[in-house]
N, CA and C atoms as a LAMMPS dump frame, in Angstrom:
ITEM: TIMESTEP
0
ITEM: NUMBER OF ATOMS
51
ITEM: BOX BOUNDS ff ff ff
-5.0000000000000000e+02 5.0000000000000000e+02
-5.0000000000000000e+02 5.0000000000000000e+02
-5.0000000000000000e+02 5.0000000000000000e+02
ITEM: ATOMS id mol type element x y z
1 1 1 N 4.541 7.586 -0.963
2 1 2 C 3.884 6.879 -2.203
3 1 3 C 2.29 7.143 -1.691
4 2 1 N 1.246 7.679 -2.999
5 2 2 C 0.209 7.922 -2.598
6 2 3 C -0.9 6.786 -2.431
7 3 1 N -0.392 5.553 -3.019
8 3 2 C -1.184 4.467 -2.552
9 3 3 C -1.265 4.174 -1.07
10 4 1 N -0.221 4.459 -0.383
11 4 2 C -0.186 4.184 0.801
12 4 3 C -0.94 4.874 1.423
13 5 1 N -1.137 6.39 1.381
14 5 2 C -2.276 7.205 2.036
15 5 3 C -3.651 6.86 1.626
16 6 1 N -3.786 6.397 0.204
17 6 2 C -5.368 6.17 0.016
18 6 3 C -5.729 4.741 0.303
19 7 1 N -4.748 3.562 0.552
20 7 2 C -4.92 2.339 0.525
21 7 3 C -3.707 1.823 1.138
22 8 1 N -3.665 2.137 2.927
23 8 2 C -2.501 1.649 3.483
24 8 3 C -2.479 0.274 3.47
25 9 1 N -3.556 -0.455 3.486
26 9 2 C -3.812 -2.186 3.678
27 9 3 C -3.252 -2.506 2.228
28 10 1 N -3.75 -2.005 0.94
29 10 2 C -3.351 -2.53 -0.41
30 10 3 C -1.979 -2.125 -0.607
31 11 1 N -1.343 -1.215 -0.054
32 11 2 C 0.237 -0.801 -0.037
33 11 3 C 0.993 -1.76 0.756
34 12 1 N 0.267 -2.507 1.876
35 12 2 C 1.075 -3.405 2.499
36 12 3 C 1.481 -4.368 1.751
37 13 1 N 0.378 -5.022 1.133
38 13 2 C 0.223 -6.302 0.171
39 13 3 C 1.25 -5.827 -0.959
40 14 1 N 1.49 -4.695 -1.65
41 14 2 C 2.349 -4.489 -2.467
42 14 3 C 3.917 -4.384 -1.909
43 15 1 N 4.048 -4.117 -1.001
44 15 2 C 5.373 -4.214 -0.424
45 15 3 C 5.982 -5.868 -0.076
46 16 1 N 4.796 -6.534 0.391
47 16 2 C 5.281 -7.743 0.476
48 16 3 C 5.685 -8.477 -0.545
49 17 1 N 5.068 -8.228 -1.71
50 17 2 C 4.968 -9.145 -2.993
51 17 3 C 6.242 -8.387 -3.686
């Protein structure tokens, strides 16, 4: 996922939700 590379912190939140 590109988002994990650009925003690892944001990606973690999306995975939790």
